[in-house]
PyMOL Python script that loads the backbone (N, CA, C, O; Angstrom):
from pymol import cmd

cmd.read_pdbstr("""\
ATOM      1  N   MET A   1      -7.338   2.890 -22.072  1.00  0.00           N
ATOM      2  CA  MET A   1      -7.115   3.708 -20.910  1.00  0.00           C
ATOM      3  C   MET A   1      -6.904   2.901 -19.639  1.00  0.00           C
ATOM      4  O   MET A   1      -6.115   3.328 -18.796  1.00  0.00           O
ATOM      5  N   PRO A   2      -7.558   1.766 -19.449  1.00  0.00           N
ATOM      6  CA  PRO A   2      -7.303   1.026 -18.210  1.00  0.00           C
ATOM      7  C   PRO A   2      -5.837   0.652 -18.036  1.00  0.00           C
ATOM      8  O   PRO A   2      -5.341   0.604 -16.911  1.00  0.00           O
ATOM      9  N   LYS A   3      -5.138   0.385 -19.136  1.00  0.00           N
ATOM     10  CA  LYS A   3      -3.726   0.004 -19.033  1.00  0.00           C
ATOM     11  C   LYS A   3      -2.905   1.142 -18.426  1.00  0.00           C
ATOM     12  O   LYS A   3      -2.024   0.900 -17.600  1.00  0.00           O
ATOM     13  N   THR A   4      -3.188   2.369 -18.829  1.00  0.00           N
ATOM     14  CA  THR A   4      -2.480   3.528 -18.290  1.00  0.00           C
ATOM     15  C   THR A   4      -2.802   3.699 -16.813  1.00  0.00           C
ATOM     16  O   THR A   4      -1.908   3.951 -16.006  1.00  0.00           O
ATOM     17  N   LYS A   5      -4.086   3.562 -16.455  1.00  0.00           N
ATOM     18  CA  LYS A   5      -4.474   3.676 -15.045  1.00  0.00           C
ATOM     19  C   LYS A   5      -3.766   2.617 -14.204  1.00  0.00           C
ATOM     20  O   LYS A   5      -3.261   2.904 -13.119  1.00  0.00           O
ATOM     21  N   ILE A   6      -3.737   1.393 -14.720  1.00  0.00           N
ATOM     22  CA  ILE A   6      -3.098   0.292 -13.992  1.00  0.00           C
ATOM     23  C   ILE A   6      -1.619   0.577 -13.788  1.00  0.00           C
ATOM     24  O   ILE A   6      -1.105   0.420 -12.681  1.00  0.00           O
ATOM     25  N   ASN A   7      -0.933   0.991 -14.838  1.00  0.00           N
ATOM     26  CA  ASN A   7       0.503   1.288 -14.734  1.00  0.00           C
ATOM     27  C   ASN A   7       0.763   2.425 -13.758  1.00  0.00           C
ATOM     28  O   ASN A   7       1.714   2.366 -12.979  1.00  0.00           O
ATOM     29  N   ASN A   8      -0.074   3.465 -13.789  1.00  0.00           N
ATOM     30  CA  ASN A   8       0.107   4.601 -12.880  1.00  0.00           C
ATOM     31  C   ASN A   8      -0.138   4.188 -11.430  1.00  0.00           C
ATOM     32  O   ASN A   8       0.590   4.613 -10.533  1.00  0.00           O
ATOM     33  N   LEU A   9      -1.152   3.370 -11.199  1.00  0.00           N
ATOM     34  CA  LEU A   9      -1.420   2.897  -9.839  1.00  0.00           C
ATOM     35  C   LEU A   9      -0.272   2.047  -9.317  1.00  0.00           C
ATOM     36  O   LEU A   9       0.126   2.180  -8.160  1.00  0.00           O
ATOM     37  N   MET A  10       0.262   1.172 -10.169  1.00  0.00           N
ATOM     38  CA  MET A  10       1.384   0.329  -9.745  1.00  0.00           C
ATOM     39  C   MET A  10       2.620   1.177  -9.479  1.00  0.00           C
ATOM     40  O   MET A  10       3.405   0.853  -8.589  1.00  0.00           O
ATOM     41  N   ALA A  11       2.807   2.253 -10.230  1.00  0.00           N
ATOM     42  CA  ALA A  11       3.939   3.155  -9.985  1.00  0.00           C
ATOM     43  C   ALA A  11       3.809   3.854  -8.634  1.00  0.00           C
ATOM     44  O   ALA A  11       4.810   4.253  -8.039  1.00  0.00           O
ATOM     45  N   LEU A  12       2.570   4.001  -8.149  1.00  0.00           N
ATOM     46  CA  LEU A  12       2.332   4.621  -6.846  1.00  0.00           C
ATOM     47  C   LEU A  12       2.403   3.608  -5.705  1.00  0.00           C
ATOM     48  O   LEU A  12       2.209   3.966  -4.543  1.00  0.00           O
ATOM     49  N   GLY A  13       2.681   2.342  -6.034  1.00  0.00           N
ATOM     50  CA  GLY A  13       2.877   1.337  -4.997  1.00  0.00           C
ATOM     51  C   GLY A  13       1.689   0.430  -4.740  1.00  0.00           C
ATOM     52  O   GLY A  13       1.699  -0.338  -3.777  1.00  0.00           O
ATOM     53  N   VAL A  14       0.668   0.501  -5.576  1.00  0.00           N
ATOM     54  CA  VAL A  14      -0.502  -0.371  -5.419  1.00  0.00           C
ATOM     55  C   VAL A  14      -0.145  -1.748  -5.967  1.00  0.00           C
ATOM     56  O   VAL A  14       0.557  -1.862  -6.972  1.00  0.00           O
ATOM     57  N   SER A  15      -0.632  -2.790  -5.303  1.00  0.00           N
ATOM     58  CA  SER A  15      -0.348  -4.144  -5.780  1.00  0.00           C
ATOM     59  C   SER A  15      -0.960  -4.350  -7.165  1.00  0.00           C
ATOM     60  O   SER A  15      -1.897  -3.653  -7.554  1.00  0.00           O
ATOM     61  N   GLU A  16      -0.417  -5.312  -7.895  1.00  0.00           N
ATOM     62  CA  GLU A  16      -0.887  -5.560  -9.261  1.00  0.00           C
ATOM     63  C   GLU A  16      -2.367  -5.949  -9.283  1.00  0.00           C
ATOM     64  O   GLU A  16      -3.109  -5.511 -10.162  1.00  0.00           O
ATOM     65  N   ALA A  17      -2.792  -6.760  -8.332  1.00  0.00           N
ATOM     66  CA  ALA A  17      -4.189  -7.191  -8.288  1.00  0.00           C
ATOM     67  C   ALA A  17      -5.131  -6.014  -8.043  1.00  0.00           C
ATOM     68  O   ALA A  17      -6.146  -5.874  -8.725  1.00  0.00           O
ATOM     69  N   LYS A  18      -4.792  -5.167  -7.065  1.00  0.00           N
ATOM     70  CA  LYS A  18      -5.634  -4.004  -6.777  1.00  0.00           C
ATOM     71  C   LYS A  18      -5.582  -3.000  -7.931  1.00  0.00           C
ATOM     72  O   LYS A  18      -6.600  -2.394  -8.265  1.00  0.00           O
ATOM     73  N   ALA A  19      -4.419  -2.820  -8.536  1.00  0.00           N
ATOM     74  CA  ALA A  19      -4.302  -1.902  -9.672  1.00  0.00           C
ATOM     75  C   ALA A  19      -5.182  -2.369 -10.823  1.00  0.00           C
ATOM     76  O   ALA A  19      -5.818  -1.550 -11.486  1.00  0.00           O
ATOM     77  N   PHE A  20      -5.226  -3.673 -11.066  1.00  0.00           N
ATOM     78  CA  PHE A  20      -6.074  -4.225 -12.121  1.00  0.00           C
ATOM     79  C   PHE A  20      -7.544  -3.982 -11.790  1.00  0.00           C
ATOM     80  O   PHE A  20      -8.327  -3.580 -12.651  1.00  0.00           O
ATOM     81  N   GLU A  21      -7.910  -4.233 -10.521  1.00  0.00           N
ATOM     82  CA  GLU A  21      -9.295  -4.030 -10.097  1.00  0.00           C
ATOM     83  C   GLU A  21      -9.701  -2.566 -10.221  1.00  0.00           C
ATOM     84  O   GLU A  21     -10.745  -2.254 -10.794  1.00  0.00           O
ATOM     85  N   TRP A  22      -8.880  -1.671  -9.687  1.00  0.00           N
ATOM     86  CA  TRP A  22      -9.205  -0.247  -9.705  1.00  0.00           C
ATOM     87  C   TRP A  22      -9.061   0.360 -11.089  1.00  0.00           C
ATOM     88  O   TRP A  22      -9.804   1.277 -11.440  1.00  0.00           O
ATOM     89  N   GLY A  23      -8.122  -0.133 -11.879  1.00  0.00           N
ATOM     90  CA  GLY A  23      -7.920   0.393 -13.231  1.00  0.00           C
ATOM     91  C   GLY A  23      -9.083   0.104 -14.155  1.00  0.00           C
ATOM     92  O   GLY A  23      -9.310   0.829 -15.123  1.00  0.00           O
ATOM     93  N   HIS A  24      -9.818  -0.952 -13.860  1.00  0.00           N
ATOM     94  CA  HIS A  24     -10.977  -1.301 -14.681  1.00  0.00           C
ATOM     95  C   HIS A  24     -12.290  -0.817 -14.066  1.00  0.00           C
ATOM     96  O   HIS A  24     -13.364  -1.237 -14.496  1.00  0.00           O
ATOM     97  N   ALA A  25     -12.212   0.059 -13.068  1.00  0.00           N
ATOM     98  CA  ALA A  25     -13.429   0.617 -12.473  1.00  0.00           C
ATOM     99  C   ALA A  25     -14.179   1.415 -13.540  1.00  0.00           C
ATOM    100  O   ALA A  25     -13.570   2.134 -14.333  1.00  0.00           O
ATOM    101  N   ARG A  26     -15.470   1.285 -13.549  1.00  0.00           N
ATOM    102  CA  ARG A  26     -16.271   1.961 -14.565  1.00  0.00           C
ATOM    103  C   ARG A  26     -16.549   3.410 -14.218  1.00  0.00           C
ATOM    104  O   ARG A  26     -17.102   4.147 -15.034  1.00  0.00           O
ATOM    105  N   LYS A  27     -16.182   3.821 -13.042  1.00  0.00           N
ATOM    106  CA  LYS A  27     -16.415   5.204 -12.634  1.00  0.00           C
ATOM    107  C   LYS A  27     -15.467   6.140 -13.369  1.00  0.00           C
ATOM    108  O   LYS A  27     -14.336   5.771 -13.685  1.00  0.00           O
ATOM    109  N   GLY A  28     -15.930   7.338 -13.635  1.00  0.00           N
ATOM    110  CA  GLY A  28     -15.086   8.352 -14.248  1.00  0.00           C
ATOM    111  C   GLY A  28     -14.173   8.984 -13.209  1.00  0.00           C
ATOM    112  O   GLY A  28     -14.284   8.706 -12.015  1.00  0.00           O
ATOM    113  N   TYR A  29     -13.283   9.825 -13.672  1.00  0.00           N
ATOM    114  CA  TYR A  29     -12.306  10.452 -12.776  1.00  0.00           C
ATOM    115  C   TYR A  29     -12.971  11.265 -11.673  1.00  0.00           C
ATOM    116  O   TYR A  29     -12.511  11.253 -10.531  1.00  0.00           O
ATOM    117  N   LEU A  30     -14.039  11.965 -11.999  1.00  0.00           N
ATOM    118  CA  LEU A  30     -14.701  12.799 -11.001  1.00  0.00           C
ATOM    119  C   LEU A  30     -15.320  11.952  -9.898  1.00  0.00           C
ATOM    120  O   LEU A  30     -15.265  12.336  -8.730  1.00  0.00           O
ATOM    121  N   ARG A  31     -15.908  10.811 -10.239  1.00  0.00           N
ATOM    122  CA  ARG A  31     -16.527   9.948  -9.235  1.00  0.00           C
ATOM    123  C   ARG A  31     -15.489   9.194  -8.411  1.00  0.00           C
ATOM    124  O   ARG A  31     -15.783   8.778  -7.290  1.00  0.00           O
ATOM    125  N   ILE A  32     -14.292   9.011  -8.938  1.00  0.00           N
ATOM    126  CA  ILE A  32     -13.231   8.331  -8.195  1.00  0.00           C
ATOM    127  C   ILE A  32     -12.553   9.293  -7.217  1.00  0.00           C
ATOM    128  O   ILE A  32     -11.830   8.861  -6.319  1.00  0.00           O
ATOM    129  N   ALA A  33     -12.786  10.589  -7.392  1.00  0.00           N
ATOM    130  CA  ALA A  33     -12.092  11.592  -6.584  1.00  0.00           C
ATOM    131  C   ALA A  33     -12.257  11.392  -5.082  1.00  0.00           C
ATOM    132  O   ALA A  33     -11.316  11.666  -4.336  1.00  0.00           O
ATOM    133  N   GLY A  34     -13.396  10.933  -4.610  1.00  0.00           N
ATOM    134  CA  GLY A  34     -13.606  10.743  -3.179  1.00  0.00           C
ATOM    135  C   GLY A  34     -13.562   9.286  -2.752  1.00  0.00           C
ATOM    136  O   GLY A  34     -14.027   8.940  -1.666  1.00  0.00           O
ATOM    137  N   SER A  35     -13.018   8.447  -3.583  1.00  0.00           N
ATOM    138  CA  SER A  35     -13.056   7.006  -3.331  1.00  0.00           C
ATOM    139  C   SER A  35     -11.849   6.516  -2.531  1.00  0.00           C
ATOM    140  O   SER A  35     -10.855   7.230  -2.397  1.00  0.00           O
ATOM    141  N   PRO A  36     -11.942   5.294  -1.999  1.00  0.00           N
ATOM    142  CA  PRO A  36     -10.801   4.704  -1.293  1.00  0.00           C
ATOM    143  C   PRO A  36      -9.575   4.526  -2.193  1.00  0.00           C
ATOM    144  O   PRO A  36      -8.450   4.447  -1.701  1.00  0.00           O
ATOM    145  N   ILE A  37      -9.788   4.463  -3.488  1.00  0.00           N
ATOM    146  CA  ILE A  37      -8.664   4.314  -4.420  1.00  0.00           C
ATOM    147  C   ILE A  37      -7.678   5.458  -4.218  1.00  0.00           C
ATOM    148  O   ILE A  37      -6.483   5.225  -4.032  1.00  0.00           O
ATOM    149  N   LEU A  38      -8.169   6.676  -4.254  1.00  0.00           N
ATOM    150  CA  LEU A  38      -7.270   7.826  -4.106  1.00  0.00           C
ATOM    151  C   LEU A  38      -6.821   8.026  -2.665  1.00  0.00           C
ATOM    152  O   LEU A  38      -5.695   8.460  -2.424  1.00  0.00           O
ATOM    153  N   HIS A  39      -7.680   7.719  -1.717  1.00  0.00           N
ATOM    154  CA  HIS A  39      -7.267   7.857  -0.317  1.00  0.00           C
ATOM    155  C   HIS A  39      -6.128   6.906   0.010  1.00  0.00           C
ATOM    156  O   HIS A  39      -5.288   7.214   0.854  1.00  0.00           O
ATOM    157  N   HIS A  40      -6.090   5.766  -0.641  1.00  0.00           N
ATOM    158  CA  HIS A  40      -5.025   4.789  -0.407  1.00  0.00           C
ATOM    159  C   HIS A  40      -3.740   5.174  -1.137  1.00  0.00           C
ATOM    160  O   HIS A  40      -2.651   5.088  -0.570  1.00  0.00           O
ATOM    161  N   THR A  41      -3.867   5.597  -2.389  1.00  0.00           N
ATOM    162  CA  THR A  41      -2.662   5.852  -3.191  1.00  0.00           C
ATOM    163  C   THR A  41      -2.097   7.256  -2.999  1.00  0.00           C
ATOM    164  O   THR A  41      -0.879   7.435  -2.993  1.00  0.00           O
ATOM    165  N   LEU A  42      -2.958   8.243  -2.846  1.00  0.00           N
ATOM    166  CA  LEU A  42      -2.486   9.620  -2.678  1.00  0.00           C
ATOM    167  C   LEU A  42      -2.675  10.045  -1.226  1.00  0.00           C
ATOM    168  O   LEU A  42      -3.430  10.967  -0.919  1.00  0.00           O
ATOM    169  N   ASN A  43      -1.977   9.356  -0.355  1.00  0.00           N
ATOM    170  CA  ASN A  43      -2.088   9.619   1.079  1.00  0.00           C
ATOM    171  C   ASN A  43      -1.178  10.785   1.486  1.00  0.00           C
ATOM    172  O   ASN A  43      -0.549  11.413   0.635  1.00  0.00           O
ATOM    173  N   ASP A  44      -1.115  11.063   2.772  1.00  0.00           N
ATOM    174  CA  ASP A  44      -0.328  12.192   3.272  1.00  0.00           C
ATOM    175  C   ASP A  44       1.152  12.071   2.919  1.00  0.00           C
ATOM    176  O   ASP A  44       1.802  13.068   2.604  1.00  0.00           O
ATOM    177  N   GLN A  45       1.684  10.846   2.972  1.00  0.00           N
ATOM    178  CA  GLN A  45       3.094  10.656   2.637  1.00  0.00           C
ATOM    179  C   GLN A  45       3.372  11.040   1.176  1.00  0.00           C
ATOM    180  O   GLN A  45       4.424  11.603   0.873  1.00  0.00           O
ATOM    181  N   TYR A  46       2.444  10.741   0.285  1.00  0.00           N
ATOM    182  CA  TYR A  46       2.611  11.097  -1.133  1.00  0.00           C
ATOM    183  C   TYR A  46       2.736  12.605  -1.278  1.00  0.00           C
ATOM    184  O   TYR A  46       3.651  13.099  -1.937  1.00  0.00           O
ATOM    185  N   TRP A  47       1.808  13.341  -0.656  1.00  0.00           N
ATOM    186  CA  TRP A  47       1.829  14.803  -0.794  1.00  0.00           C
ATOM    187  C   TRP A  47       3.062  15.402  -0.119  1.00  0.00           C
ATOM    188  O   TRP A  47       3.597  16.407  -0.587  1.00  0.00           O
ATOM    189  N   HIS A  48       3.511  14.797   0.969  1.00  0.00           N
ATOM    190  CA  HIS A  48       4.726  15.273   1.627  1.00  0.00           C
ATOM    191  C   HIS A  48       5.936  15.086   0.706  1.00  0.00           C
ATOM    192  O   HIS A  48       6.787  15.970   0.609  1.00  0.00           O
ATOM    193  N   ARG A  49       6.010  13.934   0.031  1.00  0.00           N
ATOM    194  CA  ARG A  49       7.113  13.690  -0.908  1.00  0.00           C
ATOM    195  C   ARG A  49       7.057  14.659  -2.084  1.00  0.00           C
ATOM    196  O   ARG A  49       8.088  14.977  -2.677  1.00  0.00           O
ATOM    197  N   MET A  50       5.858  15.131  -2.423  1.00  0.00           N
ATOM    198  CA  MET A  50       5.708  16.081  -3.536  1.00  0.00           C
ATOM    199  C   MET A  50       6.078  17.502  -3.109  1.00  0.00           C
ATOM    200  O   MET A  50       6.111  18.415  -3.934  1.00  0.00           O
ATOM    201  N   GLY A  51       6.357  17.684  -1.813  1.00  0.00           N
ATOM    202  CA  GLY A  51       6.781  18.985  -1.308  1.00  0.00           C
ATOM    203  C   GLY A  51       5.644  19.874  -0.840  1.00  0.00           C
ATOM    204  O   GLY A  51       5.850  21.066  -0.611  1.00  0.00           O
ATOM    205  N   LEU A  52       4.452  19.319  -0.694  1.00  0.00           N
ATOM    206  CA  LEU A  52       3.316  20.130  -0.239  1.00  0.00           C
ATOM    207  C   LEU A  52       3.165  20.009   1.273  1.00  0.00           C
ATOM    208  O   LEU A  52       3.410  18.950   1.852  1.00  0.00           O
ATOM    209  N   LYS A  53       2.768  21.079   1.886  1.00  0.00           N
ATOM    210  CA  LYS A  53       2.606  21.083   3.325  1.00  0.00           C
ATOM    211  C   LYS A  53       1.123  20.949   3.684  1.00  0.00           C
ATOM    212  O   LYS A  53       0.243  21.365   2.931  1.00  0.00           O
ATOM    213  N   SER A  54       0.876  20.364   4.839  1.00  0.00           N
ATOM    214  CA  SER A  54      -0.489  20.158   5.310  1.00  0.00           C
ATOM    215  C   SER A  54      -1.107  21.476   5.745  1.00  0.00           C
ATOM    216  O   SER A  54      -0.420  22.347   6.280  1.00  0.00           O
ATOM    217  N   LEU A  55      -2.399  21.617   5.515  1.00  0.00           N
ATOM    218  CA  LEU A  55      -3.118  22.816   5.981  1.00  0.00           C
ATOM    219  C   LEU A  55      -3.683  22.622   7.383  1.00  0.00           C
ATOM    220  O   LEU A  55      -4.258  23.543   7.962  1.00  0.00           O
ATOM    221  N   VAL A  56      -3.519  21.428   7.917  1.00  0.00           N
ATOM    222  CA  VAL A  56      -4.062  21.140   9.247  1.00  0.00           C
ATOM    223  C   VAL A  56      -3.189  21.723  10.327  1.00  0.00           C
ATOM    224  O   VAL A  56      -3.492  21.579  11.511  1.00  0.00           O
TER     225      VAL A  56
END
""", "prot")
cmd.dss("prot")
cmd.show_as("cartoon", "prot")
cmd.util.cbc("prot")
cmd.orient("prot")
């Protein structure tokens, strides 16, 4: 599973070193939900490109 996480993070623009570090995190998906990993990769620009509008 870390290989898939690493590839997905790199596809989102994360550097290879950070993708390797974050992909091997021992935390489960639920614990990563509020982490800097997702705040960095799934930022406002990502959601805008996905066609979602801000609620703010």
